[in-house]
N, C-alpha and C positions, 0 to 999 in steps of 0.2 A: 542580607547580603554579607558574604564573608569578607573579612579584611585581608587585603593584600598590599604588598609594598608596590607603589606605583613607580617612584623614581627617587633618586637621591641626587643632591647637587654638591659639587665640589668647586672651590675657587681655583682658578688657573691664572697664570701670568700672561699667557699668549694663547688666545682662543684658537687661532688657526693651527698652531703647532700641536696643541692638545687634540684637536679634531683629527689631524693627520695620524697621531699616535693611536688613538682609539679606533680609527677606520683602518689604517694600513696594517697595523700590528695585530689588533684584536678582532677586526672584521665587523665592528659596529657600523651603523649608517646613520647619518644625520636625518632626523625626522622633522625637526623644525628649528627655526632660528627666531630669536626675539631681541629687540633692543628696547630697553627701558632707560629712563634717565640715569646715566652713569654706569650702566651695566650692559654688556653684550652677552647673550646666552645662546647655547645650542643644546638640543636634546638628541641623544643618540640611543639607538636600540638595535637589537638583532632583528632579522626578518621573521624569525619563528617564535616569538613570544619572549617571556622573561621581563625583567624590570627595565627601566630606562635610566640612563646616566645623563644628568644635566651638568653642563660646564658653564661656569659664570666668570667672566673677566670684568673686574671692576676697573674701568678705564683710567680712573684718576689715581690708582694705587700702583706704584712702581716697585714697592719693596717685595722681597722674597716672602712667600707664604709661610706664616707661622702655623705649623701643624699642631702645636700644643700636644695634648695627650688624649684628645677626644676620639679621633679616628685611628683605628689600628691598621686596617687593611681593607682593600676593595676586592671582593671575590668576583672573578670572571669564569664562567663555565665555558670551556673550549672543547672542540672535538679532538684535537691533537696537542697535548700539552708540550711535548718535546719540540714539535715544529714551531709552535707559537712562541715558545721561549727563545728558540734559536733565531727566529725572525727579529725579535726584539734585540737580542744581543748583536746580531749582524747589523742592525740599524744604529748601534751605538748606545743602547740603553743598558743600564746596570742590572746585572743579575745578582740577587741576594740568596738564591737557592736554586741549584739546578734541579730539573724535574726528577722526582723519585716516587716510587709506589709506596704508599703508606700501608703499614700492616693493619692498623686499627680500623681503617675505613676502605671501602672499595674505590679508591681514587689514586690518581697520579697528580702530584702538585709541584709547582715551581713558583718562584717569586721573581718579579722584575720591579723596577722603579720607573714610574711614569715621568714625563718631563718636569713636573713640579714637585717631585720627591715623594709622591704617594706610593705606598707599597701595594702592589697588585699581585694577588694570589691567583695563579692560573690553575683551574681545577678540571680534570678530566675524569669522568666516571668510567669505571671499568666493570665489565660483567664477567665475573669468574665462574 
């Protein structure tokens, strides 16, 4: 069996707010929800494959998430980088790079910041 990335999990301070961001802005859909002692979780994914994103809210933690230096950015493949980026900006989320075509790779990329400060790279593949 080949190894693939199944999902990755990030801590969030408000599960419902984060779900709205990843659903409304990025188009992912909630696949499941779980409640374990002290933690509320939701798993989101696209309809047509790819990995899954798990959001975990530690209910007894009120402090801002300490990002440290372990996670640099979250890649999200999108059909339309410019429209997705604009949807995030229009909804009040911070842009750290407007979409642009990269010369080195056949992609358009832009960066936004999610509700908990995670850097999200929007990646649109282009066929030249």
